[in-house]
C-alpha positions as CSV (number, residue, x, y, z in Angstrom):
1,M,14.0,-14.1,-19.8
2,N,11.1,-15.1,-22.0
3,K,8.7,-12.2,-22.2
4,L,5.8,-12.6,-19.9
5,Q,2.4,-11.0,-20.6
6,V,1.6,-8.8,-17.6
7,S,-1.8,-7.4,-16.7
8,V,-2.2,-4.6,-14.1
9,I,-5.6,-4.1,-12.6
10,G,-6.1,-0.5,-11.5
11,G,-5.3,2.8,-13.2
12,G,-4.4,4.8,-10.1
13,S,-1.0,6.3,-9.4
14,W,0.8,3.2,-8.1
15,G,-0.8,0.8,-10.6
16,T,0.1,3.0,-13.5
17,T,3.7,3.4,-12.1
18,V,4.2,-0.3,-11.7
19,A,2.9,-0.8,-15.2
20,S,5.3,1.7,-16.6
21,L,8.2,0.1,-14.7
22,M,7.5,-3.4,-16.0
23,A,7.0,-2.0,-19.5
24,E,10.8,-1.7,-19.6
25,N,11.0,-5.5,-19.6
26,T,7.8,-6.6,-21.4
27,D,4.5,-5.4,-22.9
28,V,1.9,-4.5,-20.2
29,S,-1.9,-4.4,-20.3
30,I,-3.7,-2.2,-17.7
31,W,-7.3,-2.0,-16.8
32,A,-8.8,1.2,-15.6
33,R,-12.4,1.8,-14.4
34,S,-12.6,5.2,-16.1
35,G,-13.1,5.1,-19.9
36,A,-11.5,8.6,-20.1
37,T,-8.4,7.2,-18.4
38,V,-8.2,4.3,-20.9
39,T,-8.5,6.7,-23.8
40,E,-5.9,9.1,-22.4
41,I,-3.3,6.3,-21.8
42,N,-3.8,4.8,-25.3
43,T,-3.9,8.2,-27.1
44,N,-1.6,10.5,-25.1
45,H,0.5,8.0,-23.0
46,T,-0.4,10.0,-19.9
47,N,-2.5,9.7,-16.8
48,E,-2.8,13.3,-15.7
49,K,-5.3,12.7,-12.9
50,Y,-2.9,10.6,-10.9
51,L,0.5,11.3,-12.4
52,P,0.5,14.8,-13.8
53,G,3.4,15.5,-16.2
54,A,4.5,11.9,-16.4
55,K,4.9,10.2,-19.8
56,L,4.0,6.5,-20.0
57,P,5.8,4.0,-22.2
58,S,4.0,3.3,-25.5
59,N,3.8,-0.4,-24.8
60,V,1.4,0.1,-21.9
61,K,-2.0,-0.5,-23.4
62,A,-5.1,0.3,-21.5
63,Y,-8.5,-1.6,-21.6
64,A,-11.9,-0.7,-20.4
65,A,-13.1,-4.3,-20.4
66,I,-11.5,-6.3,-17.7
67,G,-11.6,-9.6,-19.7
68,D,-9.6,-8.0,-22.5
69,A,-6.9,-6.9,-20.1
70,V,-6.6,-10.2,-18.3
71,K,-7.2,-13.0,-20.9
72,S,-3.6,-13.4,-22.0
73,A,-1.9,-12.6,-18.7
74,D,1.0,-14.7,-17.5
75,V,1.2,-12.4,-14.4
76,L,-1.6,-10.5,-12.8
77,V,-0.9,-7.4,-10.7
78,M,-3.7,-6.1,-8.4
79,G,-3.6,-2.3,-7.8
80,V,-7.1,-1.5,-6.7
81,P,-8.1,-0.2,-3.2
82,S,-8.9,-2.6,-0.4
83,N,-12.6,-1.8,-0.4
84,S,-13.1,-3.0,-4.0
85,F,-10.4,-5.7,-4.1
86,R,-12.6,-8.7,-3.7
87,D,-15.3,-7.5,-6.1
88,V,-12.7,-6.8,-8.8
89,L,-11.1,-10.2,-8.3
90,S,-14.5,-11.8,-8.8
91,E,-14.7,-10.0,-12.2
92,V,-11.2,-11.2,-13.1
93,R,-11.8,-14.8,-12.2
94,P,-13.7,-16.0,-15.4
95,H,-10.9,-14.5,-17.6
96,L,-7.7,-15.6,-15.9
97,R,-5.9,-18.7,-16.9
98,A,-5.0,-21.3,-14.4
99,W,-1.9,-21.0,-12.1
100,V,-1.1,-17.4,-13.1
101,P,0.7,-15.7,-10.2
102,V,-1.3,-12.8,-8.6
103,I,0.7,-10.0,-7.0
104,S,-1.0,-7.4,-4.7
105,L,0.1,-3.7,-4.6
106,T,-2.6,-2.8,-2.1
107,K,-1.7,-1.8,1.4
108,G,-4.9,-2.4,3.3
109,L,-7.1,-4.8,5.1
110,E,-10.6,-5.9,4.2
111,R,-13.2,-4.3,6.4
112,G,-15.5,-6.8,8.0
113,T,-13.2,-9.9,7.6
114,D,-9.9,-8.4,8.8
115,L,-8.2,-10.2,5.9
116,R,-5.0,-9.2,4.1
117,M,-5.2,-8.9,0.3
118,T,-3.2,-12.0,-0.4
119,E,-5.7,-13.9,1.8
120,I,-8.6,-12.6,-0.3
121,I,-6.7,-13.7,-3.5
122,E,-6.4,-17.2,-2.0
123,Q,-10.1,-17.3,-1.4
124,E,-11.2,-15.8,-4.7
125,L,-8.6,-17.3,-6.9
126,P,-7.6,-20.7,-5.3
127,R,-4.5,-22.5,-6.7
128,H,-3.0,-19.3,-8.0
129,P,0.4,-18.4,-6.5
130,V,0.2,-15.2,-4.5
131,G,2.6,-12.4,-3.5
132,V,2.9,-8.8,-2.6
133,L,5.1,-5.9,-3.9
134,T,5.7,-3.4,-1.1
135,G,8.1,-0.9,0.3
136,P,8.9,2.9,0.4
137,N,7.6,3.6,-3.0
138,L,6.2,7.1,-3.8
139,A,4.8,6.9,-7.3
140,R,5.6,10.4,-8.5
141,E,9.3,10.2,-7.4
142,I,9.7,6.8,-9.2
143,M,8.0,8.2,-12.4
144,A,10.4,11.1,-12.2
145,G,13.3,8.6,-12.5
146,Q,14.5,8.8,-8.9
147,A,16.0,5.7,-7.2
148,A,13.8,3.5,-5.1
149,A,13.8,0.0,-3.6
150,S,10.9,-2.4,-3.0
151,V,10.3,-6.0,-1.7
152,L,8.6,-8.8,-3.6
153,A,7.3,-11.3,-1.1
154,T,6.2,-14.8,-2.1
155,D,6.7,-18.2,-0.6
156,D,7.8,-19.8,-3.9
157,D,11.5,-19.2,-4.6
158,N,11.3,-20.0,-8.3
159,I,8.4,-17.6,-8.8
160,A,10.2,-14.9,-6.8
161,A,13.3,-15.1,-8.9
162,E,11.3,-14.9,-12.2
163,L,9.2,-12.0,-11.0
164,Q,12.1,-10.2,-9.5
165,R,13.6,-9.9,-13.0
166,L,10.3,-8.7,-14.3
167,F,9.8,-5.9,-11.7
168,N,13.4,-4.9,-11.4
169,C,14.1,-1.9,-13.6
170,G,16.9,0.6,-13.8
171,L,16.9,2.6,-10.6
172,F,14.0,0.6,-9.2
173,R,15.6,-2.2,-7.2
174,V,13.5,-5.2,-6.2
175,Y,14.5,-7.5,-3.3
176,T,12.8,-10.8,-2.5
177,N,11.5,-12.0,0.9
178,D,9.6,-15.2,1.9
179,D,7.7,-13.5,4.7
180,V,4.5,-12.6,2.9
181,V,2.6,-12.0,6.1
182,G,5.2,-9.6,7.6
183,C,5.8,-7.7,4.4
184,E,2.1,-7.3,3.7
185,L,1.4,-6.2,7.3
186,G,4.2,-3.7,7.2
187,G,2.6,-1.9,4.3
188,V,-0.8,-1.9,6.1
189,L,0.1,-1.0,9.7
190,K,2.5,1.9,8.9
191,N,-0.4,4.0,7.5
192,I,-2.0,4.6,10.9
193,I,1.3,5.7,12.3
194,A,1.8,8.1,9.4
195,I,-1.5,9.7,10.3
196,A,-0.2,10.2,13.9
197,V,3.0,11.8,12.6
198,G,1.0,14.1,10.3
199,M,-1.3,15.1,13.2
200,G,1.8,16.2,15.1
201,I,3.0,18.3,12.2
202,G,-0.5,19.8,11.9
203,L,-0.3,20.7,15.6
204,G,3.1,22.3,15.1
205,A,5.2,19.6,16.7
206,G,8.9,19.4,15.8
207,D,11.4,16.8,14.6
208,N,11.9,15.4,18.1
209,T,8.3,14.5,18.3
210,R,8.2,13.1,14.8
211,S,11.2,10.9,15.5
212,A,9.7,9.6,18.7
213,L,6.4,8.8,17.0
214,I,8.0,7.0,14.2
215,T,10.3,4.9,16.5
216,R,7.6,4.0,19.0
217,G,5.2,3.5,16.1
218,L,7.6,0.9,14.6
219,A,7.6,-0.9,17.9
220,E,3.8,-1.0,17.9
221,I,3.5,-2.4,14.4
222,T,6.2,-4.9,14.9
223,R,4.5,-6.3,18.0
224,L,1.2,-6.7,16.2
225,G,2.9,-8.0,13.0
226,V,4.7,-10.7,14.9
227,A,1.6,-11.6,16.8
228,L,-0.1,-12.1,13.4
229,G,2.6,-14.4,12.1
230,G,5.2,-12.0,10.6
231,K,8.9,-12.1,11.3
232,A,10.4,-9.4,13.5
233,E,13.3,-8.8,11.2
234,T,10.9,-8.0,8.3
235,F,9.8,-4.8,10.2
236,A,13.4,-3.6,10.3
237,G,13.6,-3.7,6.5
238,L,12.2,-2.0,3.5
239,A,8.7,-3.4,4.1
240,G,8.7,-2.1,7.7
241,M,11.0,0.7,8.7
242,G,11.6,1.8,5.0
243,D,7.9,2.1,4.2
244,L,7.1,3.7,7.5
245,L,9.7,6.4,7.1
246,A,8.6,7.3,3.6
247,T,4.9,7.4,4.5
248,C,5.5,9.4,7.7
249,I,7.8,12.1,6.4
250,S,6.7,12.7,2.8
251,P,4.1,15.4,1.9
252,Q,3.2,13.1,-1.0
253,S,1.9,10.5,1.4
254,R,-1.9,10.5,1.5
255,N,-2.0,9.2,5.1
256,H,0.5,11.9,6.2
257,Q,-1.7,14.6,4.7
258,V,-4.8,13.2,6.4
259,G,-2.9,13.5,9.7
260,V,-1.8,17.1,8.9
261,Q,-5.3,18.2,8.1
262,L,-6.7,16.5,11.3
263,G,-4.0,18.3,13.3
264,K,-5.2,21.6,11.8
265,G,-8.7,21.0,13.0
266,R,-10.5,19.6,10.0
267,K,-12.9,16.7,10.3
268,I,-12.2,13.4,8.7
269,D,-15.3,13.5,6.4
270,Q,-14.2,16.9,5.0
271,I,-10.6,15.6,4.4
272,I,-11.7,12.4,2.6
273,A,-14.2,14.4,0.4
274,D,-11.4,16.5,-0.9
275,M,-9.1,13.6,-1.8
276,V,-8.6,12.1,-5.3
277,M,-7.1,8.9,-4.0
278,V,-7.9,6.7,-1.0
279,A,-5.9,7.0,2.3
280,E,-5.8,3.3,3.3
281,G,-5.0,4.2,7.0
282,V,-8.4,5.6,7.6
283,K,-10.1,2.5,6.3
284,S,-7.8,0.1,8.0
285,A,-7.8,1.7,11.4
286,P,-10.9,-0.1,12.8
287,T,-9.5,-3.5,11.6
288,V,-6.1,-2.8,13.1
289,M,-7.8,-2.0,16.5
290,R,-9.8,-5.2,16.3
291,L,-6.7,-7.3,15.6
292,A,-4.8,-5.6,18.4
293,Q,-7.5,-6.3,20.9
294,R,-7.9,-9.9,19.7
295,F,-4.2,-10.6,20.1
296,G,-3.7,-8.6,23.2
297,V,-1.2,-6.2,21.7
298,E,-0.9,-2.7,23.2
299,M,-0.9,0.0,20.5
300,P,-1.3,3.4,22.2
301,I,-0.4,5.6,19.2
302,A,-2.6,3.7,16.8
303,T,-5.4,3.6,19.4
304,D,-5.4,7.4,19.8
305,V,-5.3,7.9,16.0
306,F,-8.4,5.7,15.8
307,E,-10.2,7.7,18.4
308,V,-9.5,10.9,16.5
309,I,-10.7,9.4,13.2
310,E,-13.9,8.3,15.0
311,G,-14.4,11.8,16.4
312,R,-14.2,10.7,20.0
313,M,-11.0,12.6,20.7
314,T,-9.3,15.7,19.3
315,P,-5.7,15.6,18.1
316,E,-4.7,17.8,21.0
317,E,-6.3,15.4,23.5
318,A,-4.5,12.5,21.7
319,F,-1.1,14.1,22.1
320,R,-1.7,15.1,25.7
321,G,-2.8,11.5,26.4
322,L,0.4,10.0,24.9
323,L,2.6,12.4,26.9
324,A,0.7,11.5,30.1
325,R,1.1,7.7,29.7
326,E,3.3,6.0,32.2
327,V,6.8,5.2,30.8
328,G,8.5,1.9,31.2
329,S,11.2,-0.1,29.5
330,E,11.7,0.7,25.8
331,N,11.6,-3.0,25.1
């Protein structure tokens, strides 16, 4: 494979991890908003704020100016939170060459428009091929050299094959999928279910409860995902069940931790104020609820999580409500 020049936009935990993975195959430029982070990556080859103890490859070079990071890119990887995604793309636009593929790492929806990140890319960078890298990928485990798998979703088979070789690295296995909508929604919708599972743990619920929430949560996100244009089988794979499991059961998951803290009685504003990184499930919850209502999809678990986040219900009330619901067919 000819070496492609890759630019990663975003110096958080996952953006830095993906940059490090691709550095096994090619040289990588990374843009970080913080000048201190740029200096640290270039001088010490570390990013202690987000990946404490991890060593980055020496061929990951950081830039403070977004144009310097992007101008030579053959592939652009977007790893910034959903709330700043569009604004950062507008900064990227003047510096990006035509037809460069743009891959999103962000598992969120844009508040106010209800758009997925690839839809925002298509609006802000028309005529650029788009895709998403998603799956059960906990950054610190991957940086520690543990095995993991991910899905690269794009509707162009040739681009998928080329980028698969670029992202695939050692114990990090990358599969391809042409269901961009389903893969992207799987990464978004699982976050709100992870908050529900975390709330149960915070309340002292056991493994039976956790298993029931994960399983019924998967049914909810599959219903909405299919209504929005995804394929049902996608939600049974890495981008669906795989990502849901990792996010629901791992203490490293930010959404899981938000739920645990809610279950212990803390308020959402207090929890967010103490977090270094964004929990996308909190931001996406209002959008998920609007979409469910618009498409007539029943999502009782997600609805109760939203009510707790909004302060209209306590976690105890949410769980009592779920238990009190009339049961019917599992299908």
